[in-house]
C-alpha positions as CSV (number, residue, x, y, z in Angstrom):
1,M,124.7,90.1,94.1
2,P,121.0,90.1,93.3
3,E,119.1,93.3,93.3
4,K,117.2,93.8,96.5
5,I,113.4,93.6,96.6
6,Y,111.3,96.7,97.7
7,G,107.6,96.7,97.5
8,L,104.1,96.4,99.0
9,L,103.1,92.9,100.1
10,G,99.4,92.0,100.0
11,R,96.8,89.8,98.3
12,T,94.9,92.2,96.0
13,L,96.7,95.4,95.2
14,G,95.2,96.8,92.0
15,H,93.9,99.8,93.9
16,S,97.2,100.8,95.5
17,W,98.9,104.1,95.1
18,S,102.0,103.0,97.0
19,V,104.3,102.8,94.0
20,S,103.7,106.4,93.2
21,I,104.4,107.5,96.8
22,H,107.7,105.6,97.1
23,A,108.8,106.8,93.7
24,A,108.2,110.4,94.8
25,V,110.6,109.7,97.7
26,G,113.2,108.3,95.3
27,N,112.6,104.6,95.5
28,Q,112.2,103.7,91.8
29,G,112.4,100.0,92.3
30,Y,109.4,99.8,94.6
31,R,106.7,97.4,93.3
32,L,103.4,95.6,94.1
33,I,103.8,92.0,95.3
34,E,100.6,90.0,95.4
35,L,100.8,86.7,97.1
36,E,98.4,84.0,98.3
37,P,98.7,83.0,102.0
38,E,100.6,79.7,101.2
39,E,103.3,81.7,99.3
40,L,104.2,83.8,102.3
41,P,106.8,81.5,104.0
42,A,109.0,80.9,101.0
43,F,108.8,84.6,100.0
44,L,109.7,86.0,103.4
45,A,112.6,83.6,103.6
46,R,114.3,85.2,100.6
47,P,117.7,86.7,101.4
48,D,117.3,89.5,98.8
49,I,114.4,91.3,100.6
50,G,115.4,94.9,101.0
51,G,112.3,96.5,102.5
52,L,108.6,95.7,102.4
53,N,105.4,97.3,103.4
54,V,102.6,95.0,104.4
55,T,98.9,95.5,103.9
56,I,95.6,93.7,104.1
57,P,95.3,90.8,105.0
58,Y,98.9,90.1,106.2
59,K,99.7,92.6,108.8
60,R,99.5,90.0,111.6
61,D,100.3,86.9,109.5
62,V,103.9,88.1,108.7
63,M,104.8,88.4,112.3
64,A,105.4,84.7,112.6
65,Y,108.2,85.0,110.0
66,C,110.0,88.0,111.6
67,D,113.2,87.6,113.7
68,V,113.0,90.9,115.5
69,I,109.8,92.9,116.1
70,D,109.9,96.4,117.5
71,P,108.3,96.4,121.0
72,A,105.8,99.1,120.0
73,A,104.7,97.0,117.0
74,Q,104.6,93.9,119.2
75,A,102.3,95.8,121.7
76,I,100.0,96.9,118.8
77,G,99.8,93.3,117.5
78,S,100.5,94.1,113.8
79,V,103.3,95.2,111.6
80,N,103.5,97.0,108.2
81,T,107.2,97.5,107.6
82,L,109.8,94.8,107.1
83,V,113.6,95.1,106.5
84,R,116.2,92.4,105.9
85,R,119.3,93.8,107.6
86,P,122.9,92.8,106.9
87,D,122.8,90.2,109.7
88,G,120.3,88.3,107.6
89,K,117.5,88.8,110.1
90,L,114.0,90.1,109.2
91,Y,113.1,93.2,111.3
92,A,109.6,94.5,111.7
93,W,108.0,97.8,112.7
94,N,104.6,99.5,112.6
95,T,104.7,102.9,111.0
96,D,100.9,102.9,110.5
97,I,100.4,104.4,114.0
98,S,102.5,107.4,113.2
99,G,100.6,107.8,109.9
100,F,97.2,107.4,111.7
101,L,98.1,110.1,114.2
102,Y,99.3,112.4,111.4
103,M,96.0,111.9,109.5
104,A,93.9,112.7,112.6
105,R,96.0,115.7,113.5
106,R,95.9,117.4,110.1
107,A,92.1,116.8,110.0
108,G,91.5,118.4,113.4
109,V,90.0,115.2,114.8
110,E,90.7,115.1,118.5
111,M,90.3,111.8,120.3
112,K,91.4,112.9,123.8
113,D,88.6,112.2,126.4
114,R,86.2,111.1,123.7
115,K,84.5,107.9,122.9
116,V,86.1,106.4,119.8
117,M,84.2,103.8,117.8
118,I,86.4,101.8,115.4
119,L,84.7,99.8,112.6
120,G,86.7,96.6,111.8
121,S,88.9,94.3,113.9
122,G,91.8,93.6,111.5
123,G,95.5,94.8,111.6
124,T,94.6,98.4,110.8
125,S,92.0,98.3,113.6
126,L,94.8,97.4,116.1
127,T,96.7,100.4,114.9
128,A,93.7,102.7,115.3
129,Q,93.1,101.3,118.8
130,A,96.7,102.0,119.8
131,A,96.5,105.5,118.4
132,A,93.2,106.2,120.3
133,R,94.9,104.9,123.5
134,A,97.9,107.1,122.9
135,C,95.7,110.1,122.5
136,G,93.8,109.5,125.7
137,A,90.5,108.4,124.4
138,R,87.9,108.0,127.2
139,E,86.4,104.8,125.7
140,I,87.3,102.6,122.7
141,V,84.7,100.4,121.1
142,V,85.7,97.9,118.3
143,V,82.9,96.9,116.0
144,S,83.2,93.6,114.0
145,R,80.9,91.4,112.0
146,H,80.6,88.7,114.7
147,G,81.8,90.2,118.0
148,A,79.7,91.4,120.9
149,D,79.7,94.9,119.3
150,N,78.6,94.3,115.7
151,Y,76.8,96.1,112.9
152,D,73.4,94.8,114.1
153,N,73.7,96.5,117.4
154,L,75.4,99.8,116.6
155,S,72.6,101.6,118.5
156,R,74.3,100.6,121.7
157,H,77.0,103.2,120.8
158,G,74.9,106.1,119.7
159,D,77.0,108.3,122.0
160,A,80.2,107.7,119.9
161,E,82.1,110.9,119.4
162,I,84.7,109.8,116.9
163,V,84.0,107.2,114.2
164,V,86.9,105.4,112.5
165,N,86.5,103.1,109.5
166,T,89.4,100.5,109.2
167,T,87.5,98.2,106.9
168,P,87.7,98.2,103.1
169,V,84.0,99.0,102.8
170,G,83.6,101.8,100.2
171,M,87.0,101.1,98.6
172,Y,87.4,101.2,94.8
173,P,85.8,99.5,92.9
174,H,83.0,99.0,95.3
175,T,82.4,102.7,95.9
176,G,79.1,104.0,97.3
177,E,79.0,101.5,100.2
178,S,79.2,102.7,103.8
179,A,79.9,100.7,107.0
180,A,77.7,103.0,109.1
181,D,75.1,105.7,108.9
182,L,76.5,108.8,110.8
183,T,73.0,110.1,111.6
184,R,72.8,107.3,114.2
185,F,75.6,109.1,116.1
186,P,74.3,112.5,117.0
187,A,77.3,113.2,119.3
188,C,79.8,112.5,116.5
189,Q,82.5,115.2,116.3
190,G,84.9,113.7,113.7
191,V,85.3,110.9,111.2
192,L,88.4,109.1,109.9
193,D,88.4,106.6,107.0
194,V,91.6,104.7,106.2
195,V,90.3,104.1,102.6
196,Y,92.0,106.5,100.2
197,N,90.5,105.4,96.9
198,P,88.0,107.0,96.3
199,R,89.0,110.3,97.9
200,R,85.6,110.6,99.6
201,T,83.9,107.3,100.5
202,A,80.2,107.4,101.1
203,L,81.0,107.7,104.8
204,L,83.1,110.8,104.2
205,L,80.6,112.3,101.9
206,Q,78.1,112.0,104.7
207,A,80.6,113.5,107.2
208,E,81.1,116.5,104.8
209,A,77.3,117.0,104.5
210,L,77.0,117.0,108.3
211,G,79.9,119.5,108.6
212,L,82.1,117.1,110.5
213,P,86.0,117.3,110.5
214,C,87.1,114.2,108.5
215,S,89.8,112.7,106.5
216,D,90.4,109.9,104.0
217,G,93.4,107.6,104.5
218,L,95.8,109.1,102.0
219,P,97.7,111.3,104.6
220,M,98.1,108.1,106.7
221,L,99.4,106.2,103.7
222,V,101.9,108.9,102.7
223,F,103.3,109.4,106.2
224,Q,103.7,105.7,106.9
225,A,105.4,105.3,103.6
226,T,108.0,107.9,104.2
227,A,108.6,106.5,107.7
228,A,109.1,103.1,106.2
229,E,111.6,104.5,103.7
230,E,113.6,105.7,106.6
231,Y,113.9,102.2,107.9
232,F,114.5,100.8,104.4
233,F,117.6,102.9,103.8
234,D,118.5,104.1,107.3
235,R,118.1,107.8,106.4
236,K,116.1,110.8,107.6
237,I,113.4,112.3,105.3
238,N,112.4,116.0,105.7
239,P,108.8,116.0,107.3
240,A,107.8,118.6,104.7
241,E,108.0,115.8,102.1
242,N,104.8,114.3,103.4
243,E,102.8,117.4,102.4
244,R,104.6,117.7,99.1
245,I,103.8,114.1,98.1
246,L,100.3,114.4,99.3
247,A,99.6,117.5,97.2
248,L,101.3,115.8,94.2
249,L,99.0,112.7,94.5
250,R,95.9,114.8,95.0
251,R,96.7,116.7,91.8
252,E,97.5,113.5,89.9
253,M,94.6,111.4,91.0
254,E,91.6,113.6,91.4
255,N,89.1,114.1,88.5
256,I,88.2,117.4,87.0
257,V,84.4,117.5,86.5
258,L,82.6,119.9,84.2
259,I,78.9,120.8,84.6
260,G,76.7,123.6,83.3
261,M,73.8,124.6,81.1
262,P,73.4,122.8,77.7
263,G,75.6,124.5,75.2
264,C,77.8,126.3,77.7
265,G,81.0,124.9,76.2
266,K,81.8,121.9,78.4
267,S,82.9,119.6,75.5
268,T,85.1,122.3,74.0
269,V,86.7,123.3,77.3
270,G,87.1,119.7,78.2
271,A,89.1,119.1,75.0
272,E,91.3,122.1,75.8
273,L,91.8,120.7,79.3
274,A,92.8,117.3,77.9
275,A,95.4,119.0,75.7
276,L,96.7,121.1,78.5
277,T,96.9,118.4,81.1
278,G,97.5,115.2,79.1
279,R,94.5,113.6,80.9
280,G,91.8,111.6,79.2
281,A,88.4,113.2,78.7
282,V,85.2,111.3,79.1
283,D,82.0,112.7,77.7
284,L,79.2,111.1,79.7
285,D,76.6,111.9,77.0
286,A,78.8,110.1,74.4
287,E,79.0,107.1,76.7
288,I,75.2,107.1,77.1
289,V,74.9,107.0,73.4
290,K,77.2,104.0,73.2
291,T,75.3,102.1,75.9
292,A,71.8,102.9,74.4
293,G,72.9,102.3,70.8
294,K,70.9,105.4,69.8
295,S,71.2,109.2,69.8
296,I,70.2,111.3,72.8
297,P,67.3,112.9,70.9
298,D,66.1,109.4,70.0
299,I,66.4,108.3,73.7
300,F,64.2,111.2,74.7
301,A,61.7,110.6,71.8
302,Q,61.4,106.9,72.1
303,D,62.0,106.2,75.8
304,G,61.4,109.5,77.6
305,E,63.5,111.6,80.0
306,P,63.3,109.2,82.9
307,A,65.1,106.5,80.8
308,F,67.8,109.0,79.8
309,R,68.3,110.0,83.5
310,A,68.7,106.4,84.5
311,L,71.4,105.9,81.9
312,E,73.0,109.2,82.9
313,Q,73.2,108.0,86.5
314,Q,74.8,104.7,85.5
315,A,77.4,106.7,83.6
316,A,78.1,109.0,86.5
317,E,78.4,106.0,88.8
318,R,80.7,104.2,86.4
319,F,83.2,107.0,85.6
320,G,82.9,108.9,88.8
321,R,84.8,106.2,90.7
322,E,87.8,106.5,88.3
323,S,90.8,108.7,88.8
324,K,92.9,111.2,86.7
325,K,90.0,111.9,84.3
326,I,88.2,114.9,82.9
327,L,84.5,114.2,83.1
328,I,82.2,116.2,80.8
329,C,78.6,116.0,82.0
330,G,75.3,116.7,80.4
331,G,73.4,119.9,81.4
332,G,70.8,118.1,83.4
333,I,73.1,115.8,85.4
334,V,72.4,118.0,88.5
335,K,68.7,117.0,88.4
336,S,69.5,113.7,90.1
337,P,70.9,114.3,93.6
338,Q,72.6,110.9,93.7
339,N,74.9,112.1,90.9
340,Y,76.6,114.5,93.3
341,G,78.1,111.7,95.3
342,F,79.3,109.9,92.2
343,L,81.0,112.9,90.8
344,H,82.3,114.4,94.0
345,Q,83.8,111.2,95.5
346,N,86.9,111.5,93.4
347,G,86.5,114.9,91.7
348,R,86.5,118.7,91.9
349,I,83.4,120.0,90.2
350,Y,83.5,123.1,87.9
351,Q,80.4,124.9,86.6
352,L,80.9,126.7,83.3
353,D,78.9,129.9,83.0
354,R,78.0,131.4,79.7
355,C,75.5,134.1,78.6
356,L,72.1,132.6,77.7
357,E,72.0,134.2,74.3
358,K,75.2,132.3,73.4
359,L,73.7,128.9,74.2
360,P,73.0,126.8,71.1
361,T,69.9,124.5,71.1
362,D,70.5,122.2,68.1
363,G,70.5,118.5,69.1
364,R,69.6,119.3,72.7
365,P,66.1,117.9,73.4
366,L,65.3,119.9,76.5
367,S,66.6,123.2,75.0
368,Q,64.7,123.2,71.8
369,G,61.7,125.5,72.1
370,A,62.4,125.9,75.8
371,D,62.6,129.1,77.8
372,L,66.3,129.0,78.7
373,A,66.0,131.7,81.2
374,T,63.4,129.7,83.2
375,M,65.5,126.5,82.8
376,A,68.6,128.4,84.1
377,A,66.7,129.8,87.0
378,E,65.4,126.4,88.0
379,R,68.8,124.7,87.7
380,A,70.8,127.5,89.4
381,P,70.4,126.2,92.9
382,L,71.3,122.7,91.7
383,Y,74.4,123.8,90.0
384,R,75.4,125.7,93.2
385,R,74.8,122.5,95.2
386,F,77.1,120.5,93.0
387,R,79.9,122.9,92.1
388,D,83.2,123.6,93.9
389,A,84.0,126.6,91.6
390,L,82.3,128.7,89.0
391,I,84.2,129.5,85.8
392,D,83.3,132.2,83.3
393,N,83.3,130.8,79.7
394,N,82.2,133.8,77.7
395,G,85.7,134.2,76.2
396,A,88.1,131.8,74.6
397,P,87.7,128.1,75.7
398,Q,91.5,127.9,76.2
399,D,91.3,130.7,78.8
400,A,88.6,128.9,80.7
401,A,90.6,125.7,80.6
402,E,93.7,127.5,82.0
403,R,91.6,129.1,84.8
404,I,90.3,125.7,85.8
405,W,93.8,124.1,85.8
406,R,95.2,127.0,87.9
407,D,92.4,126.6,90.4
408,F,92.7,122.8,90.5
409,C,96.5,123.0,91.2
410,A,95.9,125.8,93.8
411,D,93.3,123.7,95.5
412,T,95.5,120.6,95.8
413,D,98.3,122.8,97.2
414,S,96.0,124.6,99.6
415,Q,95.2,121.2,101.3
416,R,98.6,121.3,102.9
417,T,98.4,122.2,106.6
């Protein structure tokens, strides 16, 4: 008898973390299944399908090939979970709605009696609409590219109280993009974004800056996955597993970012962290040298500081969107405010602190002949703006690395609710 197929069905899945989630629940055979639309009929007719999750753009398309659709999923108008049962029929459910409600609940985003504006009109939008109705939203507005409510007339809904993004705008690798400017919605009281890679899309970075309750889509993804596993294998999973898996993924995927004064030991501590965690370390200054084809002192001498800062920003943008990395930043990376979003979107930022008299200046253009006390005073508010935690590095670099890792692990655990 052929081995049954378990996996995620979609068109472009390189960004997906679903395999890690299902493996954490015990489904080691789960895989990514990328198909073109014309391949759907033959694939969905296969008798060896065990269980499938379905993502963009097929959440509605697959319904035509299902034999039995759960009434709740039928009412929503999209499905995300398929199972071939012993009777040979293909059964379908929508576990996304439970995941969406879980995401909103743990973020403290309340939709009852509020105006909910949903960006996007695809299958996930249908789920968000159903969730908003279930929560008793006062009004639900769906914004699409070509509908009556579109991105050119968002001002009509400046009174929106909850903003939900169900589009892939801002998703890896196209990070930094946002479907809406939250300052246009002064009544906004919460933001939900179904994108989970990066951890903080441009929309969520803005929500954080405005002090709004918000969440990325990873809690939704985890919850719907464990609910799907219950259908796959007809078993119950302890609800606590959702928080365990979520913390595990946060710890595995989020970057560790090191900032601080020139010579404070970022490279040395970064190397210790790499040895401690098994992660790859990326030195942004070294990447700038590769790109420019010349040393940093030569960049400053021949092209000036503005040219260096432009290269630094490109490096922060490039590597800040990656996952599972240790990013070692130059001392002046905080001088460009845009770099905060690049580094924070997928990372926890640590400032290393070291006594000024211990800071070397060789090979550091802005440190040579400079008043380090004045430089440190000028940069102090910038470092405070960027950092999530301050780490003393006046002792052994290994000690600083261990403190960072303990804090990083504690932070991912503390995100459980």
